[in-house]
C-alpha positions, 0 to 999 in steps of 0.5 A: 769394729774396734775393741771399745766398740765390741765391748760396748756392743756386749754391754748392750746385749747384756743389758737386755736381760733382767736377771743373772740366770738369763745372762748365764743362759746367754753366756752358755749359748755363746759357748755353744756357737764358739767355733771348734779349736782345731784338735791339734791345738788341744795340747797341754801347752795350750791349756790356761793355767789357773782355770778350774775347768780345762781351757785350751787357747791358741792364737795365730798371727794372720795379716798383722792381727791375732786370731784366737781359737779356744775350747773348754770342758765346761760350758760356762767357761767356753761362753766366757772364753767366747766373749773374750774372743769376740772382743780381742780376736782380729786386732793388732797384737798391740791393741790386744796387749793394751786392751782395757777390758771394761765390759767384764765389770760393766756386765758384772761378770766377775762378781757373779762368778765363783772365786775359782771361775773369777780367777780363771777369767783373769788367767784367760785375760792374761794369757790372751794379752801375753799373746799380744805382747809375744806377737808384738816382738815378731811384727 
């Protein structure tokens, strides 16, 4: 499935909810389902700067595709990073680096987050794209 198809799937899933409380609950559920990051990657180097809560993000290059793992100490943030991982993980470094993440605006995520969480979301996206750029240099 392409990055665009994954984003459209998320937009469809979010369209089923009538209000933002239901959407928040869904995001929290996604966070609970996020596979745990290996403890060895919960290091200061893997903390995303600019997030209100602590978010650890790790990326590996496996068979030419980036595989992301993450964790957070806040359930809503864990859900947000889970959404980003579901869209970007398993794609080539070039695809990750160049991805247009339109689903964030389409589901209204940024406008329903506090300013600090919104900044954190942008920091997560930026860090994931940086991994894409860095891995492009290695491929």
